[in-house]
C-alpha positions in Angstrom: 13.3 -14.1 15.5 10.1 -13.1 15.1 11.2 -9.6 13.9 12.9 -11.3 11.4 10.0 -13.5 9.7 7.8 -10.3 10.0 10.2 -8.2 7.6 10.4 -11.2 5.6 6.6 -11.4 5.0 6.6 -7.5 4.4 9.3 -8.1 1.5 7.3 -10.7 0.0 4.3 -8.3 0.2 6.2 -5.6 -1.2 7.3 -8.2 -4.2 3.8 -8.9 -4.9 2.7 -5.2 -5.1 5.2 -5.0 -8.2 3.3 -7.9 -9.6 0.0 -6.2 -8.9 1.2 -3.1 -10.6 2.6 -5.1 -13.6 -1.0 -7.1 -13.9 -3.0 -4.0 -13.5 -1.5 -1.9 -16.4 -2.6 -4.0 -18.9 -5.7 -5.3 -17.4 -6.5 -1.6 -17.1 -5.5 -0.7 -20.7 -8.0 -3.8 -21.9 -11.0 -3.2 -19.8 -10.7 0.4 -18.8 -8.9 1.5 -15.5 -12.2 1.5 -13.1 -13.0 -1.8 -14.3 -9.4 -3.0 -13.3 -9.4 -1.2 -10.4 -13.1 -2.9 -9.0 -11.8 -6.4 -10.3 -9.0 -6.2 -7.7 -11.1 -5.1 -5.0 -13.7 -7.6 -5.7 -11.4 -10.6 -5.7 -9.9 -9.1 -2.4 -13.6 -8.8 -1.1 -14.2 -12.1 -2.1 -11.2 -13.8 0.0 -11.7 -11.6 2.6 -15.3 -12.7 3.3 -13.8 -16.3 3.1 -11.6 -15.7 5.2 -14.1 -14.1 7.8 -16.0 -16.8 7.8 -13.7 -19.5 9.1 -12.2 -17.0 11.5 -13.1 -17.9 14.6 -13.4 -14.3 16.6 -14.9 -12.1 14.1 -15.3 -8.7 15.3 -17.2 -7.3 12.8 -19.8 -5.7 15.1 -17.2 -3.5 16.5 -16.4 -2.3 13.0 -18.5 0.7 13.0 -18.1 1.6 16.6 -14.7 2.7 15.9 -14.0 6.6 15.3 -15.3 7.1 11.8 -11.9 8.9 10.6 -10.1 5.7 11.2 -12.6 4.1 8.2 -11.2 6.6 5.9 -8.6 4.4 5.0 -10.6 2.7 2.8 -10.4 5.7 0.3 -6.6 5.4 -0.1 -6.5 1.7 -1.1 -8.9 2.5 -4.5 -6.7 6.0 -5.0 -3.6 4.1 -5.0 -5.0 1.2 -7.2 -6.5 3.6 -9.9 -2.5 5.4 -9.6 -1.2 1.9 -10.3 -3.2 1.1 -13.6 -2.7 4.5 -14.9 0.9 5.0 -14.2 2.4 1.3 -15.0 1.5 1.4 -18.5 2.7 4.8 -19.0 6.1 4.8 -16.9 6.6 1.1 -16.3 6.7 -1.5 -12.7 9.9 -0.1 -12.0 9.3 3.7 -12.0 5.9 3.2 -10.6 7.0 1.1 -7.6 10.0 3.6 -6.9 7.3 6.6 -7.0 5.0 4.6 -4.5 8.0 3.9 -2.4 9.2 7.5 -2.3 5.9 8.6 -1.4 5.2 5.8 1.1 8.5 6.8 3.2 8.1 10.5 2.8 4.3 10.0 4.4 5.5 7.2 6.9 8.7 9.3 8.5 6.3 12.3 8.8 3.8 10.0 10.5 6.4 8.4 12.8 7.9 11.8 13.7 4.8 13.8 14.3 3.0 10.4 15.8 0.3 10.9 13.9 -3.0 8.6 13.4 -2.4 7.3 16.8 1.1 5.9 16.1 4.2 6.2 18.6 6.5 8.7 18.2 10.1 8.3 16.5 11.9 11.1 15.9 13.7 11.7 12.6 17.0 11.0 12.6 20.0 11.3 9.8 19.8 7.8 8.9 15.7 8.2 8.0 16.6 11.4 6.2 19.2 9.3 4.3 17.1 6.8 3.5 14.5 9.1 2.1 17.2 11.0 0.2 18.4 7.7 -1.4 15.0 6.7 -2.7 14.7 10.1 -3.9 18.0 9.1 -5.7 16.6 5.9 -7.0 13.7 7.7 -8.4 15.6 10.1 -10.4 17.9 7.4 -11.6 15.0 5.7 -13.1 
């Protein structure tokens, strides 16, 4: 039951990313792509800051005690949002999101297979390769 609820949450979050792409394209054309990206991160930072105020067990003190490579994920967020902002007006939300999904699945299959980034190793099997092939086919068809 818990896994089903988590998967539903993941699906809803994925839908939210498509809405975000749909909003960012026109916003980027109106105010500039970097300004649109900055606005998304400013709103997100504000909301997260408010959430942290009301979180009982904040552990921000331990954040900078972690290995530095774990903090490099913060670089990927702006790159992702800039790509959304640039690509969406040119190829549409659908093509942008299928391309993003294809890249995400390919990278996640490699991360799982090799156990990179501290994740548990999960060998690639025919189902995972087939899923990636279907996403590639969807990208080609779009």
